[in-house]
C-alpha positions as YAML, in Angstrom:
chain: A
units: angstrom
residues:
- id: 1
  name: MET
  ca: [0.00, 0.00, 0.00]
- id: 2
  name: PRO
  ca: [1.48, 3.37, -0.95]
- id: 3
  name: MET
  ca: [2.55, 5.67, 1.91]
- id: 4
  name: THR
  ca: [-0.04, 8.35, 1.05]
- id: 5
  name: ILE
  ca: [-2.95, 5.89, 1.12]
- id: 6
  name: ARG
  ca: [-1.66, 4.33, 4.37]
- id: 7
  name: THR
  ca: [-1.45, 7.77, 6.05]
- id: 8
  name: ALA
  ca: [-4.98, 8.61, 4.92]
- id: 9
  name: VAL
  ca: [-6.29, 5.34, 6.33]
- id: 10
  name: VAL
  ca: [-4.62, 6.00, 9.69]
- id: 11
  name: ALA
  ca: [-6.07, 9.52, 9.81]
- id: 12
  name: VAL
  ca: [-9.57, 8.27, 9.02]
- id: 13
  name: THR
  ca: [-9.21, 5.55, 11.68]
- id: 14
  name: VAL
  ca: [-8.20, 8.12, 14.30]
- id: 15
  name: LEU
  ca: [-11.15, 10.37, 13.42]
- id: 16
  name: LEU
  ca: [-13.59, 7.47, 13.56]
- id: 17
  name: THR
  ca: [-12.18, 6.37, 16.90]
- id: 18
  name: ALA
  ca: [-12.47, 9.89, 18.32]
- id: 19
  name: SER
  ca: [-16.08, 10.05, 17.14]
- id: 20
  name: THR
  ca: [-16.71, 6.72, 18.85]
- id: 21
  name: VAL
  ca: [-15.34, 8.12, 22.13]
- id: 22
  name: ARG
  ca: [-17.74, 11.04, 21.93]
- id: 23
  name: ALA
  ca: [-20.66, 8.76, 21.06]
- id: 24
  name: GLU
  ca: [-20.12, 5.91, 23.54]
- id: 25
  name: VAL
  ca: [-20.85, 6.25, 27.23]
- id: 26
  name: CYS
  ca: [-19.19, 4.21, 29.93]
- id: 27
  name: PRO
  ca: [-21.72, 1.54, 31.07]
- id: 28
  name: ASP
  ca: [-22.99, 1.69, 34.62]
- id: 29
  name: ASN
  ca: [-23.39, -2.05, 35.04]
- id: 30
  name: ILE
  ca: [-20.20, -3.97, 35.69]
- id: 31
  name: SER
  ca: [-20.36, -7.69, 34.98]
- id: 32
  name: GLU
  ca: [-19.30, -10.15, 37.63]
- id: 33
  name: ASP
  ca: [-17.60, -12.26, 34.99]
- id: 34
  name: SER
  ca: [-13.86, -11.52, 35.06]
- id: 35
  name: ALA
  ca: [-13.42, -12.24, 31.34]
- id: 36
  name: THR
  ca: [-16.16, -9.76, 30.44]
- id: 37
  name: ARG
  ca: [-14.62, -7.13, 32.71]
- id: 38
  name: ARG
  ca: [-11.19, -7.62, 31.17]
- id: 39
  name: ALA
  ca: [-12.69, -7.31, 27.66]
- id: 40
  name: GLN
  ca: [-14.46, -4.08, 28.60]
- id: 41
  name: ALA
  ca: [-11.32, -2.72, 30.27]
- id: 42
  name: LYS
  ca: [-9.24, -3.51, 27.20]
- id: 43
  name: LYS
  ca: [-11.84, -1.92, 24.91]
- id: 44
  name: TRP
  ca: [-11.99, 1.35, 26.86]
- id: 45
  name: PHE
  ca: [-8.23, 1.42, 27.32]
- id: 46
  name: SER
  ca: [-7.86, 1.20, 23.52]
- id: 47
  name: ILE
  ca: [-10.42, 3.99, 23.09]
- id: 48
  name: GLY
  ca: [-8.47, 6.12, 25.55]
- id: 49
  name: GLU
  ca: [-5.22, 5.54, 23.68]
- id: 50
  name: SER
  ca: [-6.82, 6.54, 20.37]
- id: 51
  name: ALA
  ca: [-8.35, 9.68, 21.87]
- id: 52
  name: ALA
  ca: [-5.03, 10.65, 23.47]
- id: 53
  name: GLY
  ca: [-3.31, 10.16, 20.12]
- id: 54
  name: ALA
  ca: [-5.91, 12.42, 18.50]
- id: 55
  name: GLY
  ca: [-5.21, 15.15, 21.09]
- id: 56
  name: GLU
  ca: [-8.62, 14.77, 22.78]
- id: 57
  name: ASP
  ca: [-7.40, 14.61, 26.35]
- id: 58
  name: VAL
  ca: [-10.82, 15.00, 27.98]
- id: 59
  name: ALA
  ca: [-12.24, 12.06, 26.01]
- id: 60
  name: ALA
  ca: [-9.10, 10.03, 26.71]
- id: 61
  name: LEU
  ca: [-9.39, 10.76, 30.44]
- id: 62
  name: LYS
  ca: [-13.00, 9.56, 30.53]
- id: 63
  name: ALA
  ca: [-12.12, 6.39, 28.58]
- id: 64
  name: TYR
  ca: [-9.18, 5.53, 30.86]
- id: 65
  name: GLN
  ca: [-11.32, 6.10, 33.94]
- id: 66
  name: CYS
  ca: [-13.97, 3.82, 32.48]
- id: 67
  name: SER
  ca: [-11.35, 1.11, 31.84]
- id: 68
  name: LEU
  ca: [-10.11, 1.43, 35.41]
- id: 69
  name: ARG
  ca: [-13.65, 0.79, 36.68]
- id: 70
  name: PHE
  ca: [-13.64, -2.64, 35.09]
- id: 71
  name: VAL
  ca: [-10.07, -3.64, 35.96]
- id: 72
  name: SER
  ca: [-7.73, -1.80, 38.36]
- id: 73
  name: HIS
  ca: [-4.61, -1.89, 36.28]
- id: 74
  name: GLY
  ca: [-1.47, 0.05, 37.14]
- id: 75
  name: PHE
  ca: [-0.75, 1.25, 33.60]
- id: 76
  name: THR
  ca: [-4.30, 2.57, 33.28]
- id: 77
  name: ALA
  ca: [-3.83, 4.57, 36.48]
- id: 78
  name: TYR
  ca: [-0.51, 5.86, 35.13]
- id: 79
  name: ASN
  ca: [-2.15, 6.99, 31.86]
- id: 80
  name: ILE
  ca: [-4.90, 8.74, 33.81]
- id: 81
  name: ALA
  ca: [-2.24, 10.60, 35.80]
- id: 82
  name: GLN
  ca: [-0.44, 11.64, 32.60]
- id: 83
  name: VAL
  ca: [-3.59, 12.96, 30.91]
- id: 84
  name: ALA
  ca: [-4.88, 14.62, 34.10]
- id: 85
  name: GLU
  ca: [-1.57, 16.45, 34.43]
- id: 86
  name: ARG
  ca: [-1.87, 17.69, 30.84]
- id: 87
  name: VAL
  ca: [-5.37, 19.10, 31.37]
- id: 88
  name: GLY
  ca: [-4.36, 20.68, 34.68]
- id: 89
  name: ASP
  ca: [-6.33, 18.45, 37.09]
- id: 90
  name: LEU
  ca: [-3.53, 18.21, 39.63]
- id: 91
  name: GLU
  ca: [-5.55, 16.46, 42.34]
- id: 92
  name: LEU
  ca: [-6.55, 13.64, 39.97]
- id: 93
  name: ALA
  ca: [-2.98, 13.36, 38.69]
- id: 94
  name: ILE
  ca: [-1.59, 12.99, 42.23]
- id: 95
  name: ALA
  ca: [-4.25, 10.43, 43.19]
- id: 96
  name: SER
  ca: [-3.64, 8.41, 40.02]
- id: 97
  name: TYR
  ca: [0.15, 8.37, 40.44]
- id: 98
  name: ASN
  ca: [-0.33, 7.14, 44.02]
- id: 99
  name: GLN
  ca: [-2.72, 4.46, 42.76]
- id: 100
  name: TYR
  ca: [-0.14, 3.41, 40.16]
- id: 101
  name: LEU
  ca: [2.50, 2.96, 42.87]
- id: 102
  name: LEU
  ca: [0.04, 0.86, 44.91]
- id: 103
  name: LEU
  ca: [-0.90, -1.33, 41.96]
- id: 104
  name: VAL
  ca: [2.71, -1.71, 40.76]
- id: 105
  name: PRO
  ca: [4.79, -1.70, 43.98]
- id: 106
  name: GLU
  ca: [7.90, -2.96, 42.19]
- id: 107
  name: ALA
  ca: [7.72, -0.36, 39.41]
- id: 108
  name: LYS
  ca: [11.14, 0.47, 37.97]
- id: 109
  name: ASP
  ca: [10.20, 4.12, 37.64]
- id: 110
  name: ALA
  ca: [8.96, 4.39, 41.25]
- id: 111
  name: GLN
  ca: [11.61, 6.98, 42.18]
- id: 112
  name: GLU
  ca: [10.81, 9.05, 39.09]
- id: 113
  name: VAL
  ca: [7.09, 8.90, 39.88]
- id: 114
  name: ASN
  ca: [7.73, 9.92, 43.50]
- id: 115
  name: ASP
  ca: [9.76, 12.89, 42.32]
- id: 116
  name: ARG
  ca: [6.93, 13.78, 39.97]
- id: 117
  name: LEU
  ca: [4.48, 13.54, 42.86]
- id: 118
  name: GLU
  ca: [6.50, 16.02, 44.92]
- id: 119
  name: SER
  ca: [6.55, 18.46, 42.01]
- id: 120
  name: LEU
  ca: [2.79, 18.14, 41.51]
- id: 121
  name: LYS
  ca: [2.11, 18.64, 45.21]
- id: 122
  name: ASP
  ca: [4.16, 21.82, 45.12]
- id: 123
  name: ARG
  ca: [2.23, 23.06, 42.07]
- id: 124
  name: LEU
  ca: [-1.06, 22.18, 43.76]
- id: 125
  name: ALA
  ca: [-0.12, 24.15, 46.88]
- id: 126
  name: LYS
  ca: [0.77, 27.18, 44.77]
- id: 127
  name: ALA
  ca: [-2.48, 26.84, 42.79]
- id: 128
  name: ARG
  ca: [-4.48, 26.79, 46.01]
- id: 129
  name: GLN
  ca: [-2.68, 29.89, 47.23]
- id: 130
  name: LYS
  ca: [-3.61, 31.62, 43.97]
- id: 131
  name: GLU
  ca: [-7.24, 30.58, 44.42]
- id: 132
  name: LYS
  ca: [-7.27, 32.02, 47.94]
- id: 133
  name: ALA
  ca: [-5.79, 35.27, 46.66]
- id: 134
  name: MET
  ca: [-8.40, 35.43, 43.88]
- id: 135
  name: ALA
  ca: [-11.19, 34.74, 46.39]
- id: 136
  name: ALA
  ca: [-9.92, 37.56, 48.60]
- id: 137
  name: MET
  ca: [-9.77, 39.82, 45.55]
- id: 138
  name: ALA
  ca: [-13.34, 38.89, 44.59]
- id: 139
  name: ALA
  ca: [-14.49, 39.63, 48.14]
- id: 140
  name: THR
  ca: [-12.85, 43.05, 47.93]
- id: 141
  name: ILE
  ca: [-14.52, 43.76, 44.59]
- id: 142
  name: THR
  ca: [-17.99, 42.70, 45.77]
- id: 143
  name: ALA
  ca: [-17.78, 44.57, 49.09]
- id: 144
  name: PRO
  ca: [-20.05, 47.68, 49.28]
- id: 145
  name: VAL
  ca: [-18.23, 50.95, 48.71]
- id: 146
  name: GLY
  ca: [-19.00, 53.75, 51.17]
- id: 147
  name: GLY
  ca: [-21.80, 51.75, 52.79]
- id: 148
  name: THR
  ca: [-24.15, 52.09, 49.82]
- id: 149
  name: GLY
  ca: [-24.84, 49.63, 47.06]
- id: 150
  name: GLY
  ca: [-23.00, 46.46, 46.16]
- id: 151
  name: GLY
  ca: [-19.92, 45.81, 44.12]
- id: 152
  name: VAL
  ca: [-19.46, 43.87, 40.93]
- id: 153
  name: GLU
  ca: [-20.23, 40.17, 41.32]
- id: 154
  name: PRO
  ca: [-17.47, 37.93, 39.94]
- id: 155
  name: PRO
  ca: [-18.43, 35.38, 37.27]
- id: 156
  name: PRO
  ca: [-19.37, 31.94, 38.65]
- id: 157
  name: ALA
  ca: [-16.69, 29.27, 38.60]
- id: 158
  name: THR
  ca: [-17.10, 26.65, 35.90]
- id: 159
  name: GLY
  ca: [-15.72, 23.16, 35.71]
- id: 160
  name: GLY
  ca: [-16.69, 19.62, 34.83]
- id: 161
  name: ALA
  ca: [-17.69, 16.96, 37.28]
- id: 162
  name: GLY
  ca: [-14.81, 15.50, 39.19]
- id: 163
  name: ALA
  ca: [-12.48, 18.34, 38.25]
- id: 164
  name: GLY
  ca: [-10.05, 19.21, 41.01]
- id: 165
  name: VAL
  ca: [-7.93, 22.26, 41.66]
- id: 166
  name: ARG
  ca: [-6.49, 23.35, 38.35]
- id: 167
  name: ASP
  ca: [-3.09, 24.80, 37.74]
- id: 168
  name: HIS
  ca: [-3.64, 28.32, 36.37]
- id: 169
  name: GLY
  ca: [-0.60, 27.93, 34.18]
- id: 170
  name: ALA
  ca: [-2.19, 25.00, 32.27]
- id: 171
  name: THR
  ca: [-4.45, 25.18, 29.27]
- id: 172
  name: SER
  ca: [-8.06, 24.06, 29.12]
- id: 173
  name: ALA
  ca: [-9.28, 20.98, 27.29]
- id: 174
  name: GLY
  ca: [-9.97, 23.08, 24.17]
- id: 175
  name: GLY
  ca: [-6.39, 24.33, 24.13]
- id: 176
  name: LEU
  ca: [-7.27, 27.89, 25.19]
- id: 177
  name: ALA
  ca: [-5.20, 29.43, 27.93]
- id: 178
  name: THR
  ca: [-7.11, 30.63, 30.96]
- id: 179
  name: ASN
  ca: [-6.28, 34.21, 31.96]
- id: 180
  name: VAL
  ca: [-7.58, 35.99, 35.04]
- id: 181
  name: ARG
  ca: [-7.70, 39.77, 34.95]
- id: 182
  name: ASP
  ca: [-8.16, 42.15, 37.83]
- id: 183
  name: SER
  ca: [-11.06, 44.42, 36.88]
- id: 184
  name: ARG
  ca: [-10.76, 46.64, 39.91]
- id: 185
  name: SER
  ca: [-10.31, 50.31, 39.29]
- id: 186
  name: PRO
  ca: [-7.25, 51.86, 40.94]
- id: 187
  name: GLU
  ca: [-7.84, 53.12, 44.44]
- id: 188
  name: PRO
  ca: [-7.75, 56.88, 44.87]
- id: 189
  name: VAL
  ca: [-4.43, 58.15, 46.13]
- id: 190
  name: ALA
  ca: [-4.66, 60.25, 49.24]
- id: 191
  name: ASP
  ca: [-3.46, 63.83, 48.91]
- id: 192
  name: GLU
  ca: [-0.27, 63.86, 50.93]
- id: 193
  name: ARG
  ca: [0.65, 67.47, 50.24]
- id: 194
  name: PRO
  ca: [1.57, 69.40, 53.39]
- id: 195
  name: PRO
  ca: [-0.85, 72.04, 54.73]
- id: 196
  name: SER
  ca: [-0.67, 75.42, 53.06]
- id: 197
  name: GLY
  ca: [0.82, 77.01, 56.17]
- id: 198
  name: SER
  ca: [3.59, 74.48, 56.68]
- id: 199
  name: LYS
  ca: [5.88, 76.08, 54.11]
- id: 200
  name: TYR
  ca: [5.64, 79.39, 55.97]
- id: 201
  name: ARG
  ca: [6.45, 77.66, 59.24]
- id: 202
  name: THR
  ca: [9.52, 76.11, 57.65]
- id: 203
  name: ALA
  ca: [10.64, 79.48, 56.27]
- id: 204
  name: ALA
  ca: [10.13, 81.04, 59.71]
- id: 205
  name: TRP
  ca: [12.44, 78.53, 61.38]
- id: 206
  name: ILE
  ca: [15.06, 79.13, 58.69]
- id: 207
  name: VAL
  ca: [14.83, 82.88, 59.24]
- id: 208
  name: TYR
  ca: [15.08, 82.39, 63.01]
- id: 209
  name: GLY
  ca: [18.19, 80.34, 62.42]
- id: 210
  name: GLY
  ca: [19.67, 83.20, 60.38]
- id: 211
  name: ALA
  ca: [18.80, 85.59, 63.20]
- id: 212
  name: GLY
  ca: [20.75, 83.41, 65.60]
- id: 213
  name: VAL
  ca: [23.76, 83.46, 63.27]
- id: 214
  name: PHE
  ca: [23.59, 87.27, 63.03]
- id: 215
  name: ARG
  ca: [23.41, 87.61, 66.81]
- id: 216
  name: ALA
  ca: [26.36, 85.27, 67.28]
- id: 217
  name: GLY
  ca: [28.38, 87.29, 64.76]
- id: 218
  name: ALA
  ca: [27.42, 90.51, 66.53]
- id: 219
  name: VAL
  ca: [28.66, 89.12, 69.85]
- id: 220
  name: VAL
  ca: [31.99, 88.11, 68.27]
- id: 221
  name: MET
  ca: [32.46, 91.55, 66.65]
- id: 222
  name: ASN
  ca: [31.53, 93.29, 69.90]
- id: 223
  name: VAL
  ca: [34.10, 91.27, 71.85]
- id: 224
  name: LEU
  ca: [36.79, 92.13, 69.30]
- id: 225
  name: ALA
  ca: [35.80, 95.81, 69.38]
- id: 226
  name: ARG
  ca: [35.97, 95.88, 73.18]
- id: 227
  name: GLY
  ca: [39.43, 94.31, 73.00]
- id: 228
  name: LYS
  ca: [40.62, 97.09, 70.70]
- id: 229
  name: MET
  ca: [39.10, 99.73, 72.97]
- id: 230
  name: ASP
  ca: [40.83, 98.20, 76.00]
- id: 231
  name: THR
  ca: [44.13, 98.38, 74.07]
- id: 232
  name: CYS
  ca: [43.40, 102.01, 73.22]
- id: 233
  name: ASN
  ca: [42.70, 102.96, 76.86]
- id: 234
  name: SER
  ca: [45.69, 101.06, 78.22]
- id: 235
  name: LYS
  ca: [48.08, 102.76, 75.80]
- id: 236
  name: TYR
  ca: [46.67, 106.18, 76.56]
- id: 237
  name: LYS
  ca: [47.00, 105.63, 80.29]
- id: 238
  name: ALA
  ca: [50.44, 104.02, 80.14]
- id: 239
  name: THR
  ca: [52.07, 106.43, 77.73]
- id: 240
  name: PRO
  ca: [50.01, 109.60, 77.33]
- id: 241
  name: GLN
  ca: [52.70, 110.96, 75.04]
- id: 242
  name: ASP
  ca: [52.03, 108.06, 72.58]
- id: 243
  name: LEU
  ca: [48.76, 109.56, 71.46]
- id: 244
  name: PRO
  ca: [49.01, 108.36, 67.82]
- id: 245
  name: GLY
  ca: [49.34, 104.73, 68.98]
- id: 246
  name: ALA
  ca: [46.29, 104.98, 71.20]
- id: 247
  name: GLU
  ca: [44.24, 106.68, 68.47]
- id: 248
  name: SER
  ca: [45.22, 103.88, 66.02]
- id: 249
  name: ALA
  ca: [43.90, 101.21, 68.41]
- id: 250
  name: CYS
  ca: [40.69, 103.17, 68.89]
- id: 251
  name: SER
  ca: [40.30, 103.52, 65.11]
- id: 252
  name: ASP
  ca: [40.67, 99.74, 64.71]
- id: 253
  name: ALA
  ca: [37.82, 99.21, 67.20]
- id: 254
  name: LYS
  ca: [35.33, 101.36, 65.27]
- id: 255
  name: PRO
  ca: [34.73, 99.04, 62.24]
- id: 256
  name: LEU
  ca: [34.31, 96.10, 64.56]
- id: 257
  name: ALA
  ca: [31.79, 97.97, 66.69]
- id: 258
  name: TYR
  ca: [29.83, 99.18, 63.64]
- id: 259
  name: THR
  ca: [29.78, 95.66, 62.23]
- id: 260
  name: SER
  ca: [28.47, 94.39, 65.56]
- id: 261
  name: TYR
  ca: [25.67, 96.95, 65.49]
- id: 262
  name: GLY
  ca: [24.81, 96.03, 61.91]
- id: 263
  name: LEU
  ca: [24.63, 92.34, 62.70]
- id: 264
  name: LEU
  ca: [22.42, 93.06, 65.70]
- id: 265
  name: GLY
  ca: [20.10, 95.03, 63.42]
- id: 266
  name: LEU
  ca: [19.97, 92.23, 60.87]
- id: 267
  name: GLY
  ca: [19.22, 89.75, 63.65]
- id: 268
  name: ALA
  ca: [16.38, 91.87, 64.92]
- id: 269
  name: ALA
  ca: [14.97, 92.21, 61.41]
- id: 270
  name: ALA
  ca: [15.19, 88.43, 60.91]
- id: 271
  name: VAL
  ca: [13.33, 87.85, 64.18]
- id: 272
  name: ALA
  ca: [10.61, 90.21, 63.03]
- id: 273
  name: VAL
  ca: [10.28, 88.48, 59.64]
- id: 274
  name: GLY
  ca: [10.19, 85.04, 61.28]
- id: 275
  name: THR
  ca: [7.49, 86.19, 63.69]
- id: 276
  name: VAL
  ca: [5.39, 87.46, 60.78]
- id: 277
  name: LEU
  ca: [5.74, 84.12, 59.01]
- id: 278
  name: VAL
  ca: [4.78, 82.20, 62.15]
- id: 279
  name: LEU
  ca: [1.75, 84.41, 62.82]
- id: 280
  name: ARG
  ca: [0.63, 84.36, 59.18]
- id: 281
  name: PRO
  ca: [-3.05, 83.22, 59.12]
- id: 282
  name: THR
  ca: [-3.69, 79.69, 57.76]
- id: 283
  name: GLU
  ca: [-6.61, 77.27, 57.67]
- id: 284
  name: SER
  ca: [-5.71, 76.09, 61.17]
- id: 285
  name: SER
  ca: [-5.02, 79.56, 62.65]
- id: 286
  name: GLU
  ca: [-7.23, 80.89, 65.44]
- id: 287
  name: VAL
  ca: [-7.17, 84.48, 66.65]
- id: 288
  name: ALA
  ca: [-8.98, 85.32, 69.90]
- id: 289
  name: VAL
  ca: [-9.69, 88.72, 71.43]
- id: 290
  name: LYS
  ca: [-10.68, 88.76, 75.10]
- id: 291
  name: LEU
  ca: [-11.83, 91.64, 77.26]
- id: 292
  name: LEU
  ca: [-9.97, 91.61, 80.58]
- id: 293
  name: PRO
  ca: [-12.02, 92.27, 83.78]
- id: 294
  name: GLU
  ca: [-9.57, 94.92, 85.01]
- id: 295
  name: GLY
  ca: [-9.71, 96.66, 81.67]
- id: 296
  name: GLY
  ca: [-7.92, 96.26, 78.40]
- id: 297
  name: LEU
  ca: [-7.84, 93.61, 75.70]
- id: 298
  name: ALA
  ca: [-5.96, 90.33, 75.40]
- id: 299
  name: LEU
  ca: [-5.03, 89.12, 71.93]
- id: 300
  name: GLY
  ca: [-4.35, 85.42, 71.47]
- id: 301
  name: TRP
  ca: [-3.23, 83.39, 68.48]
- id: 302
  name: GLY
  ca: [-3.08, 79.65, 67.95]
- id: 303
  name: GLY
  ca: [-2.23, 77.39, 65.04]
- id: 304
  name: ARG
  ca: [-1.02, 73.91, 64.03]
- id: 305
  name: TYR
  ca: [2.59, 73.31, 63.07]
...
């Protein structure tokens, strides 16, 4: 038979077998005759193999499970585990691998299957964590906002009978990847800008700091000026005839004294400016005027820093 005709025959056979899987239903009645059970198990095992070869994993899974109902065979359990893992039914895959190890205790690939079991258990734990996170997210979405009205109800979960926890990284039976999107709108960001008066308070403290620097400089200049004046007086008293020397020391003291006075003036001006900035009215400012019993008025101011 030519290769082309042979390939066409195989393709037609696979399609017919797949159609048979969809058409046939696993019988409910199980015969007590062992030969009949073995024949049924072999038949459904063959149907499962054909469906798996055609890429119809869901049909193959049902056929293998039907075969296992008639005869508990280790290889059937192993095939169920393989197909269940492909469709993402991790719980069924773990249970079937365990059943395979029970039915074939001397299996040569026991260590490999045990390693596979550990990997599947880890994937199942992560999948359950994702489901919990999604449930918490859905609860947040459906919670009433502001005490009025309800949120958006999430779509109901879908799944076939007997389906366990599915790995969200696996594809569905139809080959379409399952994606979960968060439809929540972004939460409003609180306005963390400082109060309007805070910038004036900051400027006031900076100005007060400058006033302190000016006053410190004035004190230093005043001390130096007094030192020059002391030198001037001591020279005049010690040697009255050395009048030019005494006048020179006095002349040196004048710039220092004037600088001291200037710095004191700048410090006073800075204190005044800082006070104005501190007392500048803001949203949190409160000004109170109180009439005193003994006469006169009391002016009070309060604010938040």
